N, C-alpha and C positions, 0 to 999 in steps of 0.2 A: 236772526238777522236785527240789526239796531235800527229803532224806529228813528224817523226824522224828528230832530227836536221841535220843530212847528207842530207836528202831529200830537206830540207828548203834552202840549199845552191845551188841547181841545178835549172836552168830554167826548163820550161815546156817542151820545144822543142828546136831544134838548135843543136849547137856545144858547147862544153866545153874545155878549155885549161888545160894543165898540173896543174896549181896552183888550179883550182877549182876542178879537179879530186883528187888530193892530199888532199886537206880539206875535200872533201866529204868522203874519205876513213880514215881519221885521220891520215895520214902519211906526211912525208916530201917528197917533189920532188924527192929527191935522192931514197928514199924507192920506191917510186912509179915507177921509172924507173928500179929498181932491179926487182920488181914484174914484169914488162913486159919482162924483160930479161929471167925470170923464166917461163915466159908463165902463170902466175897467172891472168894477166889482158890483154886484147888484145892490140895490138900495135896500136898507134894512126894513123889517115890520116894525110897526108901532104898537107898543103894548100900552095903551092909554094915550096920553097927549104927549109925554116926555121920555118915555123908555124906548129907546131903539134895540132892536135886536135881530140876529139872523138864525134861521135853522142850522145847526151845526153841519148838516147834510150838505147845504149851499157851499158853505165856506170849504169843506172837505174838496168839493167839487171843483171849486175854483183853485184850491191849492194842486189838485191833480192836474188839472189842465195846464198848469204853469210849471209842472214837474217838480212840486213840492215847495215852490216858493215863487214870489212874484219879482219879476225882473224888470220892473218899470223904472229903476233909479237911474239909470245912466243915459237918460235922454232919449229912451226907447218910445217915442211919441207915436211910431207907426204899429206898434202892437195892437192886434185886434181885441175889441171888448170880450169880457168873458160872458159867456151866454147866461141869462138867468133862467132858473128850473121854474 
């Protein structure tokens, strides 16, 4: 079975940076941060004062909860937030 293209861009374990997460969800980094602000994606962890990252397991859970992709683009303002782990 062919894997989803979004899953192919994520490592099996470890952490992912905002650019990788935005790519996995198919959005820009600006849109990614808008989703975080709206509570649709969990806030990243901070590694030091400037580095944002997420455990890849959290991003995989978010993708799975959305059926493999995020469908917030077409004005779907009523979609529930994705629970943080």
